[in-house]
C-alpha positions as CSV (number, residue, x, y, z in Angstrom):
1,M,-40.4,31.4,-85.8
2,S,-42.0,28.1,-85.1
3,A,-45.6,27.4,-85.6
4,P,-47.7,27.0,-82.4
5,T,-48.2,23.4,-81.5
6,E,-51.7,22.1,-81.7
7,Q,-53.3,20.9,-78.5
8,P,-54.8,17.5,-78.6
9,P,-58.6,17.5,-78.4
10,V,-59.9,17.1,-74.9
11,P,-62.3,14.3,-74.4
12,S,-65.8,15.2,-73.5
13,G,-66.7,15.1,-69.9
14,L,-63.0,15.9,-68.6
15,P,-61.8,19.4,-67.5
16,A,-59.3,21.1,-69.7
17,R,-55.6,21.0,-68.5
18,A,-53.8,24.3,-67.9
19,P,-51.0,25.1,-70.2
20,A,-47.3,24.5,-68.8
21,P,-45.5,27.6,-67.5
22,L,-43.0,29.2,-69.7
23,P,-39.3,28.7,-68.5
24,S,-37.6,31.6,-66.7
25,K,-34.4,33.3,-67.7
26,P,-31.3,31.0,-66.9
27,G,-29.1,33.8,-65.5
28,G,-31.2,34.8,-62.5
29,S,-31.7,31.2,-61.1
30,E,-28.0,30.4,-61.0
31,E,-27.1,33.6,-59.3
32,A,-29.5,33.0,-56.4
33,A,-28.3,29.4,-56.0
34,A,-24.6,30.5,-55.9
35,Q,-25.4,33.2,-53.3
36,A,-27.3,30.7,-51.1
37,L,-24.4,28.3,-51.3
38,S,-21.9,31.0,-50.5
39,E,-23.8,32.0,-47.4
40,A,-24.1,28.3,-46.3
41,L,-20.4,27.8,-46.7
42,R,-19.6,30.9,-44.7
43,S,-21.8,29.8,-41.9
44,G,-20.3,26.3,-42.0
45,F,-16.7,27.6,-41.9
46,L,-17.6,29.9,-39.0
47,I,-19.1,27.0,-37.1
48,I,-16.0,24.9,-37.9
49,K,-13.7,27.6,-36.7
50,I,-15.6,27.9,-33.4
51,V,-15.6,24.2,-32.9
52,M,-11.9,24.0,-33.7
53,V,-11.1,26.8,-31.3
54,A,-13.1,25.1,-28.6
55,L,-11.4,21.8,-29.3
56,V,-8.0,23.5,-29.1
57,V,-9.0,25.2,-25.8
58,V,-10.2,21.9,-24.4
59,F,-7.1,20.1,-25.7
60,L,-4.8,22.7,-24.0
61,G,-6.9,22.7,-20.9
62,T,-6.3,19.0,-20.4
63,G,-2.7,19.8,-19.8
64,F,-3.3,21.2,-16.4
65,F,-2.4,18.8,-13.6
66,T,-1.7,18.9,-9.8
67,V,1.3,17.4,-8.0
68,G,0.5,16.0,-4.6
69,T,2.3,16.9,-1.3
70,Q,4.3,13.6,-1.3
71,E,5.1,13.6,-5.0
72,K,7.5,15.1,-7.6
73,A,6.6,15.2,-11.3
74,L,8.7,15.2,-14.4
75,I,7.5,16.3,-17.9
76,L,8.6,14.2,-20.9
77,R,8.4,16.0,-24.2
78,L,8.2,13.6,-27.1
79,G,9.7,11.0,-24.8
80,R,12.6,13.1,-23.4
81,P,12.8,15.1,-20.2
82,V,12.4,18.9,-20.8
83,S,15.6,19.3,-18.8
84,E,18.5,17.1,-17.9
85,D,19.1,18.3,-14.3
86,E,16.9,18.2,-11.1
87,S,15.4,21.6,-11.9
88,A,13.0,19.8,-14.2
89,L,11.3,18.2,-11.2
90,L,8.0,19.9,-10.3
91,G,7.0,20.2,-6.7
92,P,3.6,20.1,-5.1
93,G,1.0,22.4,-6.6
94,P,-0.8,23.0,-10.0
95,H,1.3,22.8,-13.2
96,W,0.7,22.8,-17.0
97,A,2.1,20.7,-19.8
98,F,1.2,20.0,-23.4
99,P,-1.3,17.2,-23.5
100,Y,-0.4,13.7,-24.6
101,P,1.1,12.7,-27.0
102,I,3.3,15.8,-27.0
103,D,4.1,15.8,-23.3
104,E,3.8,13.0,-20.7
105,V,3.7,13.7,-17.0
106,V,5.6,11.1,-14.8
107,R,4.8,11.2,-11.1
108,I,7.5,10.1,-8.6
109,P,6.1,9.4,-5.1
110,V,9.2,10.4,-3.3
111,G,7.5,11.0,0.1
112,E,5.1,8.0,-0.1
113,V,6.0,4.9,1.9
114,Q,6.4,1.9,-0.3
115,T,6.0,-1.7,0.9
116,V,7.4,-4.9,-0.4
117,T,7.2,-8.4,1.1
118,S,9.7,-11.2,0.7
119,T,8.8,-14.2,-1.4
120,V,11.5,-16.5,-0.2
121,G,11.6,-18.7,3.0
122,W,7.8,-19.0,3.8
123,Y,5.4,-21.9,3.4
124,Q,2.5,-21.8,1.1
125,T,-0.7,-20.2,2.4
126,T,-3.6,-18.1,1.3
127,A,-4.7,-14.5,1.8
128,A,-7.9,-15.7,3.6
129,R,-5.9,-17.8,6.1
130,E,-3.5,-14.9,6.6
131,A,-6.4,-12.5,7.3
132,A,-8.1,-15.1,9.7
133,G,-4.8,-15.8,11.5
134,T,-4.9,-19.5,10.8
135,E,-2.3,-21.8,9.2
136,P,-2.7,-24.6,6.7
137,P,-2.2,-28.1,8.2
138,P,1.4,-29.2,7.8
139,R,2.3,-31.9,5.3
140,P,4.2,-35.0,6.4
141,T,7.3,-33.7,4.7
142,L,8.5,-30.3,3.4
143,N,8.0,-29.9,-0.3
144,P,10.6,-27.5,-1.7
145,A,8.5,-26.9,-4.8
146,T,5.7,-25.2,-2.9
147,E,7.2,-24.3,0.4
148,G,10.0,-21.9,0.8
149,Y,12.7,-22.1,3.5
150,V,16.2,-20.9,4.3
151,L,19.2,-22.7,5.8
152,T,21.0,-21.5,8.9
153,G,24.7,-21.6,9.5
154,G,24.3,-25.0,11.2
155,G,22.3,-26.5,8.3
156,S,18.9,-26.2,10.0
157,I,15.7,-25.4,8.0
158,V,13.6,-22.5,9.2
159,H,10.9,-20.4,7.6
160,V,11.4,-16.6,7.4
161,R,9.6,-13.7,5.8
162,A,10.0,-10.0,6.0
163,T,8.1,-6.8,5.2
164,L,10.1,-3.8,4.1
165,R,8.8,-0.2,4.3
166,Y,10.9,2.3,2.3
167,R,10.7,5.7,0.6
168,I,12.2,6.8,-2.7
169,A,15.3,8.9,-2.1
170,E,15.4,12.4,-3.5
171,P,15.2,13.2,-6.4
172,G,14.0,9.8,-7.5
173,L,15.1,10.0,-11.1
174,R,17.2,6.9,-10.9
175,Y,14.5,4.8,-9.2
176,Q,12.0,5.9,-11.8
177,F,13.9,5.8,-15.1
178,E,16.9,3.6,-14.8
179,F,15.1,0.4,-13.8
180,A,12.3,-1.4,-15.6
181,S,10.7,-2.3,-12.3
182,A,12.6,-0.9,-9.3
183,S,10.2,-2.5,-6.8
184,N,11.1,-6.0,-8.1
185,L,14.8,-5.2,-7.6
186,V,14.1,-4.0,-4.0
187,Q,12.2,-7.3,-3.4
188,N,15.1,-9.3,-4.8
189,A,17.6,-7.4,-2.6
190,L,15.3,-8.2,0.5
191,N,15.2,-11.9,-0.4
192,S,19.0,-12.0,-0.8
193,A,19.5,-10.2,2.5
194,L,17.3,-12.8,4.3
195,V,19.2,-15.7,2.8
196,D,22.6,-14.2,3.7
197,A,21.5,-13.3,7.3
198,A,20.1,-16.8,7.9
199,A,23.4,-18.4,6.7
200,R,25.2,-16.3,9.3
201,S,22.8,-17.2,12.1
202,T,21.9,-20.3,14.1
203,V,18.7,-22.1,14.8
204,E,18.4,-19.9,17.9
205,M,16.9,-17.3,15.7
206,T,13.5,-19.0,16.0
207,R,13.5,-17.9,19.7
208,D,15.1,-14.5,19.3
209,S,15.1,-12.9,15.9
210,T,16.7,-9.6,17.0
211,A,20.2,-10.5,15.8
212,F,18.9,-12.0,12.6
213,R,16.9,-8.9,11.8
214,E,19.9,-6.7,12.4
215,R,22.1,-8.8,10.1
216,A,19.4,-8.7,7.4
217,A,19.0,-4.9,7.7
218,T,22.8,-4.4,7.4
219,R,23.0,-6.7,4.4
220,L,20.1,-5.0,2.7
221,S,21.6,-1.5,3.2
222,Q,24.8,-2.8,1.6
223,M,23.0,-4.1,-1.4
224,V,20.9,-1.0,-1.8
225,G,24.1,1.1,-1.8
226,V,26.0,-1.3,-4.2
227,Q,23.1,-1.5,-6.7
228,K,22.2,2.2,-6.3
229,L,18.5,1.5,-6.0
230,G,17.8,5.0,-4.7
231,I,15.7,4.2,-1.7
232,V,15.7,5.0,2.0
233,V,14.8,2.1,4.4
234,D,12.2,3.1,7.0
235,Q,11.4,-0.2,8.7
236,L,12.2,-3.8,8.4
237,S,10.1,-6.4,10.2
238,V,10.9,-10.1,10.2
239,E,9.1,-13.2,11.3
240,V,10.9,-16.5,11.9
241,K,9.3,-19.9,12.5
242,A,10.4,-23.4,12.8
243,P,9.3,-26.0,10.3
244,R,5.7,-26.9,11.1
245,Q,6.5,-30.6,10.9
246,L,8.9,-30.1,13.9
247,T,6.9,-27.7,16.0
248,D,6.5,-30.1,18.9
249,D,10.2,-30.9,18.9
250,F,11.1,-27.2,18.9
251,N,8.6,-26.6,21.7
252,R,10.3,-29.2,23.8
253,V,13.7,-27.7,23.1
254,L,12.3,-24.3,24.0
255,Q,10.9,-25.6,27.3
256,A,14.2,-27.2,28.2
257,E,15.9,-24.0,27.3
258,V,13.5,-22.1,29.6
259,Q,14.2,-24.5,32.5
260,R,17.9,-24.3,31.9
261,N,17.8,-20.5,31.9
262,A,15.7,-20.6,35.1
263,A,18.2,-23.0,36.8
264,T,21.1,-20.8,35.7
265,A,19.4,-17.7,37.0
266,D,18.8,-19.4,40.4
267,A,22.4,-20.5,40.5
268,R,23.7,-17.0,39.6
269,K,21.4,-15.5,42.2
270,Y,22.7,-17.9,44.9
271,E,26.3,-17.1,43.7
272,N,25.7,-13.4,43.9
273,E,24.1,-13.7,47.4
274,T,27.0,-15.9,48.6
275,V,29.7,-13.7,47.1
276,N,28.0,-10.5,48.4
277,K,27.7,-12.0,51.9
278,A,31.3,-13.2,51.9
279,R,32.4,-9.8,50.7
280,A,30.4,-8.0,53.4
281,E,31.8,-10.3,56.1
282,A,35.3,-9.8,54.8
283,N,34.8,-6.1,54.7
284,T,33.5,-6.2,58.3
285,R,36.5,-8.2,59.5
286,T,38.9,-6.0,57.6
287,N,37.3,-2.9,59.1
288,L,37.5,-4.4,62.6
289,A,41.1,-5.4,62.1
290,E,41.9,-2.0,60.8
291,A,40.2,-0.4,63.8
292,D,42.1,-2.7,66.2
293,R,45.3,-1.9,64.4
294,R,44.7,1.8,64.7
295,N,43.8,1.5,68.4
296,L,46.9,-0.6,69.1
297,V,49.1,1.7,67.3
298,E,47.7,4.7,69.1
299,L,48.0,2.8,72.5
300,V,51.6,1.9,71.8
301,G,52.3,5.4,70.6
302,A,50.8,6.8,73.8
303,E,52.8,4.4,76.0
304,A,55.9,5.2,74.1
305,K,55.3,8.9,74.5
306,R,54.5,8.4,78.3
307,F,57.7,6.4,78.7
308,T,59.7,9.0,76.8
309,D,58.2,11.7,79.1
310,L,59.0,9.8,82.3
311,L,62.5,8.7,81.4
312,P,64.1,12.0,82.5
313,E,62.4,11.8,85.9
314,Y,63.5,8.2,86.3
315,R,67.1,9.1,85.5
316,K,67.1,11.8,88.2
317,N,66.1,9.5,91.1
318,P,65.3,5.9,90.1
319,Q,64.3,4.7,93.6
320,L,62.0,7.7,94.3
321,F,60.5,7.3,90.9
322,M,59.7,3.6,91.4
323,E,58.1,4.3,94.8
324,L,56.0,7.0,93.4
325,Q,54.9,4.8,90.5
326,H,54.2,1.9,92.9
327,A,52.1,4.1,95.2
328,E,50.2,5.5,92.2
329,A,49.5,1.9,90.9
330,L,48.2,0.8,94.3
331,Q,46.0,3.9,94.5
332,R,44.4,2.9,91.1
333,I,44.0,-0.7,92.1
334,Y,42.4,-0.2,95.5
335,A,40.3,2.8,94.5
336,N,37.0,0.9,94.8
337,Q,38.0,-1.6,97.5
338,A,36.1,-1.4,100.9
339,E,39.0,-3.0,102.9
340,P,42.3,-2.9,101.1
341,I,45.2,-5.1,102.5
342,V,48.7,-4.2,101.5
343,V,51.6,-6.5,102.2
344,Q,55.0,-4.9,102.0
345,E,58.2,-6.8,101.4
346,R,60.4,-7.2,104.4
347,A,63.7,-5.3,104.4
348,D,65.6,-8.5,104.9
349,G,63.9,-10.2,102.1
350,R,62.3,-13.0,104.3
351,P,58.6,-13.9,103.5
352,R,55.8,-12.6,105.7
353,E,53.2,-14.8,107.3
354,I,49.7,-13.6,106.5
355,R,46.7,-14.8,108.5
356,L,43.1,-13.9,107.3
357,Q,39.9,-14.4,109.3
358,L,37.4,-16.0,107.0
359,G,33.7,-15.9,107.5
360,R,33.6,-12.8,109.7
361,P,30.5,-10.8,109.5
362,P,30.8,-7.8,107.1
363,Q,31.1,-4.5,108.8
364,K,28.0,-2.4,108.8
365,V,28.3,0.9,107.0
366,K,27.7,3.7,109.4
367,T,25.0,6.1,108.3
368,F,24.5,9.7,109.4
369,E,21.6,10.2,111.7
370,P,20.3,13.6,112.5
371,P,20.2,14.6,116.2
372,K,16.9,14.0,118.0
373,A,14.9,16.9,119.2
374,E,14.8,17.5,123.0
375,D,11.4,17.0,124.7
376,H,10.5,20.3,126.5
377,H,7.5,18.8,128.4
């Protein structure tokens, strides 16, 4: 047992320092600290579990998505489709997939109208000028480095551009996955179709672009089928212009063409009027001749029938028949004569001497007068 240590003397005038507390037992302090640490760890683990569960719920909740009415969706799981057939396509409505990077949702706008514009054959301009409807001033000559153009079948230079509106054909898997940029391929096909259609057209396409547009649409459909782009063409609109350096020349040609068409139309109108008039007159004369022919045929037929009917009577007594016919003819001739004169041939065949009194007063026609009443006065 150690001897108690001596306390140093306290200087006068200072308060005495209290003695240091004796140390407690080592076993009780460590047990309390371990218990406090255990409770803290249990609370921390609980909080971590709750946070992790919440994070998992949030993570899984981000997998909900909605497909629009004009869309189809495909889920890629670790970079591969969840199914190899079209059944993997998801229609409009809500759906769920594992969040990225496990799953990736690819949307295919199969019902949405896509638009591409040709990049070949048009001169250089700006979006502001396009919106304002103005054109940049033409340069003295055409610069192929900055201004596009196409060549017609006759070697003429014209400016063309087109706008294509199309939809992705069902199911859209080829359009979405088999090309790095399908819209660029569609644009290239449109440019090629314009060049090909221009080469099979003439410079008249600057005045009427209908035939050129039909050729371009046909060629574009062929290229879409050959390249299997997986699109459906909705509308193709084209615009054709003459080189701006030759606008005045083209306008003069157009004016001459209009005048030629007007003169041709007038000539054709006169031709039609003349031909129609001649045909009408010819038809009239033909109808009159046909009517005369029918009348003559009927008259001759009637005379032939009358002759056939009178022939037996003539054969019975020719002299009597001739006298009766002669008398009948005279009766018809002198039916409306006021004073008929009939000269008969002499029996001996000698001519008769006929004397007529000319200038005699006409005979008065007697009229019927009623009898006068007797005077009884």
